[in-house]
C-alpha distance (Angstrom), angle and dihedral (degrees) to the residues before:
residue distance angle dihedral
M1 . . .
E2 3.80 . .
I3 3.89 114.1 .
E4 3.79 93.1 -131.1
K5 3.81 92.1 55.4
M6 3.86 90.6 47.9
K7 3.81 88.9 50.2
R8 3.81 91.3 53.0
R9 3.74 92.5 46.6
T10 3.83 91.5 48.5
I11 3.84 92.1 50.7
H12 3.81 90.7 47.0
R13 3.89 90.5 51.0
L14 3.84 90.6 47.6
K15 3.83 89.1 54.0
E16 3.88 89.6 49.9
I17 3.89 91.2 51.0
K18 3.74 90.7 47.3
A19 3.89 91.3 51.4
E20 3.82 94.7 40.3
Q21 3.78 93.0 50.4
G22 3.78 97.0 37.9
L23 3.80 91.6 -124.7
S24 3.81 121.4 172.8
I25 3.71 125.3 -150.4
P26 3.83 92.3 -108.9
K27 3.91 89.4 51.1
I28 3.83 90.0 50.8
M29 3.80 87.9 49.2
E30 3.82 90.7 52.5
M31 3.86 90.6 47.9
L32 3.81 90.8 51.9
E33 3.76 92.4 48.3
A34 3.74 92.1 50.0
R35 3.78 88.5 58.2
G36 3.81 95.1 44.8
Q37 3.79 96.2 -103.7
F38 3.78 131.0 122.1
V39 3.79 134.2 -159.0
S40 3.77 117.9 163.1
E41 3.80 120.5 -113.6
P42 3.83 94.9 -117.4
T43 3.77 89.6 51.6
L44 3.89 91.2 48.3
K45 3.75 88.7 51.0
K46 3.84 89.1 52.3
I47 3.77 92.1 49.6
F48 3.89 93.0 52.8
Q49 3.81 98.9 40.0
D50 3.86 120.2 105.8
G51 3.78 112.8 -83.7
S52 3.77 95.5 19.2
E53 3.80 92.1 126.8
E54 3.79 86.6 76.3
K55 3.71 97.4 49.5
N56 3.74 128.2 96.8
F57 3.81 115.9 -110.1
R58 3.74 131.3 173.9
Y59 3.80 88.6 -112.9
Q60 3.87 100.1 -158.5
D61 3.79 91.1 48.0
T62 3.82 99.5 43.5
I63 3.86 119.2 12.2
M64 3.75 98.4 32.6
P65 3.89 97.6 59.0
V66 3.76 90.3 46.1
A67 3.81 93.3 46.7
D68 3.80 91.3 45.8
V69 3.80 91.0 55.5
L70 3.82 103.3 36.8
L71 3.83 96.9 39.0
D72 3.82 89.1 45.5
I73 3.72 95.4 50.3
Y74 3.80 100.7 37.2
G75 3.74 97.6 28.4
D76 3.71 125.1 -138.9
K77 3.73 109.9 -79.4
S78 3.89 92.7 156.8
G79 3.84 97.9 83.5
L80 3.80 88.4 -109.7
D81 3.80 93.3 149.7
D82 3.75 92.6 166.3
A83 3.81 95.2 66.1
E84 3.75 93.9 84.6
S85 3.86 91.7 42.6
L86 3.78 88.4 50.9
R87 3.77 91.9 51.5
N88 3.82 91.5 48.7
I89 3.77 90.4 50.8
I90 3.77 93.4 49.8
R91 3.92 91.0 45.8
E92 3.80 90.8 51.9
K93 3.88 90.1 46.6
N94 3.75 88.6 51.0
K95 3.75 92.2 49.7
F96 3.77 90.3 47.9
I97 3.86 91.5 51.7
E98 3.83 90.5 47.0
R99 3.82 90.5 52.6
N100 3.77 92.4 47.8
I101 3.80 93.2 47.1
D102 3.87 89.7 51.8
V103 3.76 89.7 49.3
F104 3.82 90.3 47.8
D105 3.83 91.1 48.7
I106 3.77 90.9 52.1
T107 3.85 93.6 49.0
I108 3.83 90.9 51.9
V109 3.86 94.3 50.7
Protein backbone atom coordinates (compact mmCIF):
# COMPACT_ATOMS: atom_id res chain seq x y z
CA MET A 1 0.00 0.00 0.00
CA GLU A 2 1.17 3.47 -0.81
CA ILE A 3 2.79 5.27 2.16
CA GLU A 4 0.75 8.46 1.65
CA LYS A 5 -2.49 6.50 1.73
CA MET A 6 -1.41 4.76 4.95
CA LYS A 7 -0.56 8.15 6.49
CA ARG A 8 -4.01 9.50 5.60
CA ARG A 9 -5.71 6.41 7.03
CA THR A 10 -3.62 6.63 10.20
CA ILE A 11 -4.47 10.31 10.74
CA HIS A 12 -8.14 9.55 10.11
CA ARG A 13 -8.04 6.73 12.69
CA LEU A 14 -6.31 8.96 15.24
CA LYS A 15 -9.12 11.48 14.82
CA GLU A 16 -11.68 8.72 15.37
CA ILE A 17 -9.94 7.59 18.56
CA LYS A 18 -9.78 11.18 19.84
CA ALA A 19 -13.52 11.63 19.22
CA GLU A 20 -14.53 8.18 20.54
CA GLN A 21 -12.52 8.61 23.75
CA GLY A 22 -13.32 12.30 24.22
CA LEU A 23 -9.62 13.15 24.38
CA SER A 24 -8.41 16.73 24.54
CA ILE A 25 -5.12 17.99 23.14
CA PRO A 26 -3.71 18.51 26.69
CA LYS A 27 -4.73 14.93 27.61
CA ILE A 28 -2.99 13.55 24.50
CA MET A 29 0.11 15.58 25.43
CA GLU A 30 0.04 14.01 28.92
CA MET A 31 -0.27 10.53 27.40
CA LEU A 32 2.67 11.20 25.08
CA GLU A 33 4.78 12.52 27.95
CA ALA A 34 3.96 9.49 30.11
CA ARG A 35 5.44 7.33 27.36
CA GLY A 36 8.51 9.49 26.83
CA GLN A 37 7.24 11.05 23.59
CA PHE A 38 6.74 14.70 22.66
CA VAL A 39 4.73 16.47 20.00
CA SER A 40 4.07 20.18 20.45
CA GLU A 41 0.57 21.48 21.13
CA PRO A 42 0.40 23.49 17.87
CA THR A 43 1.41 20.39 15.90
CA LEU A 44 -1.19 18.24 17.66
CA LYS A 45 -3.82 20.84 16.83
CA LYS A 46 -2.76 20.69 13.17
CA ILE A 47 -2.94 16.89 13.16
CA PHE A 48 -6.49 16.89 14.53
CA GLN A 49 -7.91 19.78 12.50
CA ASP A 50 -10.25 19.21 9.56
CA GLY A 51 -8.47 18.33 6.35
CA SER A 52 -5.20 17.40 8.02
CA GLU A 53 -5.14 14.06 6.21
CA GLU A 54 -4.07 15.95 3.11
CA LYS A 55 -1.34 17.99 4.81
CA ASN A 56 2.34 17.17 4.79
CA PHE A 57 3.77 16.22 8.19
CA ARG A 58 7.21 14.95 9.13
CA TYR A 59 5.72 11.57 9.87
CA GLN A 60 8.31 10.17 12.24
CA ASP A 61 8.33 13.34 14.37
CA THR A 62 4.59 14.00 14.45
CA ILE A 63 2.19 11.27 13.44
CA MET A 64 4.25 8.27 14.51
CA PRO A 65 4.55 9.19 18.22
CA VAL A 66 0.83 9.97 18.44
CA ALA A 67 -0.08 6.76 16.60
CA ASP A 68 2.25 4.70 18.80
CA VAL A 69 0.57 6.00 21.94
CA LEU A 70 -3.10 6.16 20.93
CA LEU A 71 -3.18 2.96 18.90
CA ASP A 72 -1.29 1.13 21.62
CA ILE A 73 -3.55 2.33 24.43
CA TYR A 74 -6.89 2.18 22.65
CA GLY A 75 -6.12 -0.59 20.21
CA ASP A 76 -7.11 -0.54 16.63
CA LYS A 77 -10.69 -1.68 16.26
CA SER A 78 -11.13 0.02 12.89
CA GLY A 79 -9.63 -2.71 10.75
CA LEU A 80 -6.65 -0.49 10.03
CA ASP A 81 -4.27 -3.42 9.68
CA ASP A 82 -1.64 -1.20 8.11
CA ALA A 83 -0.96 0.81 11.29
CA GLU A 84 1.45 -1.71 12.75
CA SER A 85 3.09 -2.24 9.38
CA LEU A 86 3.54 1.49 9.01
CA ARG A 87 5.03 1.77 12.49
CA ASN A 88 7.46 -1.02 11.67
CA ILE A 89 8.46 0.68 8.42
CA ILE A 90 9.08 3.96 10.25
CA ARG A 91 11.05 2.23 13.03
CA GLU A 92 13.25 0.48 10.47
CA LYS A 93 13.73 3.74 8.58
CA ASN A 94 14.75 5.46 11.82
CA LYS A 95 17.23 2.69 12.61
CA PHE A 96 18.68 3.00 9.11
CA ILE A 97 19.03 6.78 9.48
CA GLU A 98 20.69 6.39 12.89
CA ARG A 99 23.17 3.85 11.51
CA ASN A 100 23.99 6.14 8.61
CA ILE A 101 24.42 9.14 10.90
CA ASP A 102 26.82 7.11 13.05
CA VAL A 103 28.79 6.10 9.96
CA PHE A 104 28.78 9.70 8.74
CA ASP A 105 30.00 10.95 12.12
CA ILE A 106 32.81 8.42 12.10
CA THR A 107 33.97 9.40 8.63
CA ILE A 108 34.10 13.08 9.57
CA VAL A 109 36.25 12.48 12.64
